[in-house]
LUMDRENZA-586701 format. One record per residue (C-alpha): x negated, y negated, z negated; residue number from 0; residue in one letter. Coordinates in steps of 0.25 Angstrom, whole numbers, padded with zeros to 4 digits. Each point is the difference from the previous one (the first is absolute). Layout:
       X       Y       Z   mitor   guro
       X       Y       Z     NUM      A
...
% end
This chain:
       X       Y       Z   mitor   guro
   -0001    0000    0000       0      X
   -0003   -0013    0004       1      X
   -0004   -0011   -0009       2      X
   -0002   -0015   -0002       3      X
   -0011   -0005   -0008       4      X
   -0005   -0016   -0004       5      X
   -0009   -0003    0009       6      X
   -0008   -0012   -0004       7      X
   -0006   -0006    0010       8      X
    0009   -0012    0004       9      X
    0004   -0007   -0014      10      X
    0007   -0011   -0003      11      X
   -0008   -0013    0000      12      X
    0000   -0012   -0004      13      X
   -0008   -0005    0010      14      X
    0001    0008    0014      15      X
   -0014   -0009    0002      16      X
   -0006    0008   -0011      17      X
    0002    0015   -0001      18      X
   -0005    0000   -0016      19      X
    0012   -0009   -0003      20      X
    0009    0011   -0004      21      X
    0012    0000   -0007      22      X
    0000    0008   -0010      23      X
    0011   -0001   -0007      24      X
    0008    0003    0011      25      X
   -0010    0012    0003      26      X
    0005    0004   -0014      27      X
    0015    0000    0003      28      X
   -0003    0008    0010      29      X
   -0008    0009   -0006      30      X
    0010    0001   -0011      31      X
    0011    0004    0012      32      X
   -0008    0010    0006      33      X
   -0002    0008   -0015      34      X
    0016   -0003   -0002      35      X
    0002    0006    0014      36      X
   -0010    0013    0000      37      X
   -0010   -0007    0008      38      X
   -0010    0003   -0007      39      X
   -0013   -0001    0012      40      X
   -0007   -0012    0000      41      X
   -0012   -0001    0010      42      X
   -0012   -0010    0001      43      X
   -0012   -0002    0006      44      X
   -0012   -0007   -0003      45      X
    0000   -0011    0010      46      X
    0016   -0003   -0003      47      X
    0001   -0015   -0003      48      X
   -0014    0000   -0003      49      X
    0001    0010   -0012      50      X
    0011   -0007   -0007      51      X
    0011    0011    0006      52      X
   -0009    0010   -0009      53      X
    0001   -0009   -0012      54      X
    0015   -0001    0002      55      X
    0001    0014   -0002      56      X
   -0008   -0001   -0012      57      X
    0011   -0011   -0004      58      X
    0013    0005    0004      59      X
   -0002    0016    0000      60      X
   -0013    0004   -0009      61      X
    0003   -0009   -0013      62      X
    0017    0002    0000      63      X
    0000    0015    0004      64      X
   -0004    0013   -0007      65      X
   -0010    0007    0010      66      X
    0007    0011    0004      67      X
    0013   -0006    0005      68      X
   -0008   -0009    0011      69      X
   -0010    0005    0013      70      X
   -0010   -0010    0005      71      X
   -0007    0003    0013      72      X
   -0013   -0009    0003      73      X
   -0009    0001    0012      74      X
   -0016   -0004    0001      75      X
   -0004   -0011    0009      76      X
   -0009    0007    0010      77      X
    0002   -0014    0008      78      X
   -0009   -0008   -0010      79      X
   -0011    0014   -0004      80      X
   -0014   -0006    0006      81      X
   -0007    0009   -0009      82      X
    0000    0012   -0010      83      X
   -0002   -0010   -0013      84      X
    0014   -0004    0001      85      X
    0007    0012   -0001      86      X
    0001    0002   -0013      87      X
    0001   -0014   -0005      88      X
    0012   -0003    0008      89      X
    0008    0012   -0004      90      X
   -0002   -0004   -0013      91      X
    0004   -0013    0002      92      X
    0013    0006    0006      93      X
    0002    0008   -0012      94      X
   -0002   -0013   -0009      95      X
    0010   -0009    0009      96      X
    0011    0010   -0001      97      X
   -0004    0004   -0016      98      X
    0000    0014    0006      99      X
   -0006    0015   -0005     100      X
    0002    0005    0013     101      X
    0006   -0002    0013     102      X
    0010    0010    0002     103      X
   -0001    0000    0017     104      X
   -0011   -0007    0005     105      X
   -0005   -0002    0013     106      X
   -0015   -0003    0010     107      X
    0008   -0014    0008     108      X
    0001   -0002    0012     109      X
   -0008    0013    0006     110      X
   -0001   -0007    0015     111      X
   -0012   -0003    0010     112      X
   -0001   -0016   -0007     113      X
   -0002    0007   -0012     114      X
   -0011    0010    0003     115      X
   -0011   -0005   -0009     116      X
    0007    0000   -0013     117      X
    0005    0015    0003     118      X
   -0010    0006    0011     119      X
   -0012   -0008   -0004     120      X
    0002    0001   -0014     121      X
    0008    0012   -0007     122      X
    0013   -0006   -0006     123      X
    0004    0014    0002     124      X
   -0009    0006   -0009     125      X
    0001   -0010   -0010     126      X
    0012    0000   -0002     127      X
    0002    0016    0000     128      X
   -0009   -0002   -0012     129      X
    0010   -0008   -0007     130      X
    0012    0010    0002     131      X
   -0010    0011   -0005     132      X
   -0002   -0011   -0013     133      X
    0016   -0002   -0003     134      X
   -0001   -0012    0004     135      X
    0009    0002    0014     136      X
    0011    0011    0002     137      X
    0003    0001    0012     138      X
   -0010   -0004    0011     139      X
    0004   -0004    0014     140      X
   -0002   -0013    0011     141      X
    0005   -0011    0007     142      X
   -0002   -0002    0015     143      X
    0001   -0008    0013     144      X
   -0006    0008    0009     145      X
    0003    0006    0013     146      X
    0007    0015    0000     147      X
   -0014    0008    0005     148      X
   -0008   -0009   -0010     149      X
    0008    0004   -0012     150      X
    0000    0013    0002     151      X
   -0016    0001    0001     152      X
    0001   -0006   -0014     153      X
    0010    0008   -0004     154      X
   -0009    0014    0005     155      X
   -0012   -0007   -0007     156      X
    0010   -0002   -0013     157      X
    0007    0012   -0005     158      X
    0001   -0004   -0013     159      X
    0010   -0012    0003     160      X
    0013    0004   -0006     161      X
    0009   -0011    0005     162      X
    0000   -0012    0012     163      X
    0005   -0014    0001     164      X
    0004   -0004    0013     165      X
    0006   -0011    0009     166      X
    0014    0005    0003     167      X
    0011   -0006    0006     168      X
    0008    0000    0011     169      X
   -0003   -0011    0007     170      X
   -0016    0006    0000     171      X
    0005    0013    0005     172      X
   -0004   -0001    0013     173      X
   -0010   -0011   -0002     174      X
   -0013    0001    0007     175      X
   -0008   -0006   -0010     176      X
    0005    0006   -0012     177      X
    0005    0012    0007     178      X
    0010    0005   -0014     179      X
    0005    0012    0005     180      X
   -0013    0004    0005     181      X
   -0006    0000   -0014     182      X
    0012    0005   -0006     183      X
   -0003    0010    0007     184      X
   -0014    0003   -0004     185      X
    0005   -0002   -0014     186      X
    0012    0010    0001     187      X
   -0013    0010    0006     188      X
   -0008   -0001   -0012     189      X
    0012    0005   -0007     190      X
   -0003   -0014   -0009     191      X
    0013   -0009   -0006     192      X
    0002   -0012    0005     193      X
    0002   -0014   -0007     194      X
    0004   -0010    0009     195      X
   -0005   -0014    0001     196      X
    0006   -0012    0009     197      X
    0014    0007    0001     198      X
    0005   -0016    0003     199      X
   -0010   -0005    0008     200      X
   -0004   -0010   -0009     201      X
    0013   -0006    0001     202      X
    0003    0002    0017     203      X
    0009    0012   -0002     204      X
    0007   -0008   -0011     205      X
    0002   -0014    0010     206      X
    0003    0009    0014     207      X
    0006   -0011    0011     208      X
    0012   -0002   -0002     209      X
    0007    0006    0013     210      X
   -0008    0016   -0007     211      X
    0007   -0004   -0013     212      X
    0013   -0001    0007     213      X
   -0002    0014    0004     214      X
   -0004    0006   -0012     215      X
    0011   -0006   -0008     216      X
    0009    0002    0013     217      X
   -0002    0017   -0002     218      X
    0002    0002   -0015     219      X
    0001   -0015   -0007     220      X
   -0015    0002   -0007     221      X
   -0010   -0011    0000     222      X
   -0014    0000    0007     223      X
   -0007    0004   -0015     224      X
    0010    0012   -0001     225      X
   -0003    0005    0012     226      X
   -0015    0000   -0002     227      X
    0000    0006   -0011     228      X
    0008    0011    0005     229      X
   -0009    0003    0009     230      X
   -0009    0009   -0008     231      X
    0010    0008   -0007     232      X
    0001    0010    0011     233      X
   -0016    0000    0002     234      X
   -0005    0013   -0005     235      X
   -0012   -0001   -0010     236      X
    0002   -0015   -0003     237      X
    0000    0001   -0017     238      X
   -0002   -0016   -0002     239      X
    0004   -0013    0006     240      X
   -0007   -0012   -0006     241      X
    0012   -0012   -0001     242      X
   -0010   -0012    0002     243      X
    0011   -0009   -0006     244      X
   -0003   -0016   -0002     245      X
    0012   -0003   -0008     246      X
    0009    0006   -0011     247      X
    0012    0000    0010     248      X
   -0009    0007    0012     249      X
   -0003    0010   -0011     250      X
    0013    0003   -0006     251      X
    0007    0003    0014     252      X
   -0013    0010    0005     253      X
    0002    0009   -0013     254      X
    0017   -0002    0003     255      X
   -0002    0005    0013     256      X
   -0008    0013   -0003     257      X
    0010    0003   -0009     258      X
    0011    0001    0006     259      X
   -0005    0000    0017     260      X
   -0001    0011    0008     261      X
   -0010    0005    0012     262      X
    0004   -0006    0015     263      X
    0010    0007    0008     264      X
   -0003    0004    0016     265      X
    0008   -0012    0002     266      X
   -0007   -0010   -0008     267      X
   -0014    0007    0005     268      X
    0004   -0007    0012     269      X
    0004   -0013   -0003     270      X
   -0014    0000   -0005     271      X
   -0006    0002    0012     272      X
    0009   -0012    0006     273      X
   -0006   -0008   -0013     274      X
   -0015    0003    0004     275      X
    0002   -0005    0012     276      X
    0005   -0014   -0002     277      X
   -0008   -0001   -0013     278      X
   -0012    0001    0010     279      X
    0006   -0009    0010     280      X
    0001   -0008   -0009     281      X
   -0012   -0001   -0011     282      X
   -0013   -0006    0004     283      X
   -0010    0003   -0011     284      X
    0001    0015   -0008     285      X
   -0004   -0005   -0014     286      X
    0003    0007   -0010     287      X
   -0005   -0012   -0012     288      X
   -0009    0009   -0007     289      X
   -0009   -0011   -0002     290      X
   -0012    0008    0002     291      X
   -0005   -0012    0009     292      X
    0001   -0009   -0009     293      X
   -0013    0002   -0008     294      X
   -0008   -0001    0011     295      X
    0003   -0014    0008     296      X
   -0009   -0010   -0001     297      X
    0009   -0010    0004     298      X
    0013    0005   -0010     299      X
    0009    0000    0010     300      X
    0012    0007   -0005     301      X
    0002    0010    0012     302      X
    0011    0009   -0005     303      X
    0009   -0014   -0002     304      X
   -0004   -0004    0013     305      X
    0003    0011    0007     306      X
    0012    0001   -0009     307      X
    0004   -0014    0007     308      X
   -0002    0005    0013     309      X
    0009    0014    0000     310      X
    0011   -0009   -0004     311      X
   -0002   -0008    0008     312      X
    0002    0009    0012     313      X
    0009    0009   -0007     314      X
    0010   -0014    0001     315      X
   -0003   -0001    0014     316      X
    0003   -0015    0003     317      X
   -0012   -0007    0008     318      X
    0002   -0014   -0007     319      X
    0001   -0006   -0014     320      X
    0003    0011   -0011     321      X
    0001    0000   -0015     322      X
   -0012    0009    0001     323      X
   -0010   -0009    0010     324      X
    0005   -0011   -0011     325      X
   -0005    0006   -0012     326      X
   -0014    0004    0007     327      X
   -0002   -0014    0002     328      X
    0004   -0003   -0013     329      X
   -0009    0009   -0004     330      X
   -0012   -0005    0009     331      X
    0003   -0013   -0006     332      X
   -0001    0003   -0016     333      X
   -0016    0004    0003     334      X
    0002    0015    0003     335      X
   -0011    0006    0010     336      X
    0009    0003    0013     337      X
   -0003    0008    0011     338      X
   -0009   -0010    0008     339      X
   -0010    0001   -0012     340      X
   -0004    0014    0004     341      X
   -0014    0001    0005     342      X
    0001    0013    0006     343      X
   -0011    0006   -0010     344      X
    0008    0014    0001     345      X
   -0004    0002   -0015     346      X
    0015    0004   -0002     347      X
    0002    0010    0012     348      X
   -0008    0011   -0008     349      X
    0010   -0002   -0011     350      X
    0012    0001    0005     351      X
    0007    0014   -0001     352      X
    0008   -0002    0011     353      X
   -0010   -0002    0012     354      X
    0004   -0014    0004     355      X
   -0010   -0011    0008     356      X
    0003   -0010   -0009     357      X
   -0007   -0013    0005     358      X
    0007    0004    0012     359      X
    0014    0001   -0005     360      X
   -0004   -0013   -0010     361      X
   -0002   -0008    0016     362      X
    0013    0004    0003     363      X
    0007   -0003   -0012     364      X
   -0008   -0015    0001     365      X
    0003   -0002    0015     366      X
    0015    0004   -0007     367      X
    0002   -0009   -0010     368      X
   -0012   -0012    0001     369      X
    0007   -0007    0014     370      X
   -0002   -0015    0002     371      X
    0018    0000   -0002     372      X
   -0003    0007   -0014     373      X
   -0010   -0013   -0004     374      X
   -0013    0007    0002     375      X
% end
């Protein structure tokens, strides 16, 4: 049976330009809701909110509930590992941040070609296995944005993995870059329990184009969020779906869906195919707002924010003035770095799990919004 977990990657913020400005009181309430509803699984990672996500687990969960009443999963940050001497201090820091003596589930994070130095040149897998042998990890797995062939090779090399976290959603199922279906099949081949990240693709599947939403509601009256989360209920091997909710209300909605929903039927799956075509014809950038790029931009551009502006304006589909365009102008005039500030250093590119050509896309954003008609 598929269960939902609170994925603490996009926590509510007081200032969306500051990923450390977490609204801890709202997070406390969200954790209370989870525990009341029997959703006792909480997921974090070392870089989420620059460490504040792990601290939120300590405050909202660890300090308030008995240790045997909840489950915590965390991840080892291969992306930042440069030398072996970092391994133990980072792991110890994670235990300290969360206030835990051990992790129920722990992953070698983002195992793919972009992070090879941190898991291949430096053997993070062996280190994590040692932590498990010492009782500081109960179940050891990995998260990955690798392509199917590469993922198969990784799992052949590491049969000790006990579960896997993958990006799965209906929009990425046949996507040539993400290949959700392909990596799902690899995980099934290796008989690994599957955890799901990005079920709503960073909110894209919660805010589909009006034409797509009409198809969904005409079919069964349900919202795009319900459709996206129901998609996993018919997939064998999927045990946990991470809800990356950013507000109490979003989390409440997601939990409610899992309490009553059923897998999509054949008619609904045909509607999904039409919805995918509509989204692909309207969306400009497949950004999931994971924020991994933020720490690497020398000009401090909030890349996911600018892509959100761009996607929203494209979904509206109006060439003249729009509220989104006005919001971009106001964003620029209040002193925030914008798309044209990109110096094309490409430091962000290797950090993007979606394999996006970010500098090229920022040029598109600039051409779209930063025009003489808009006062640029």
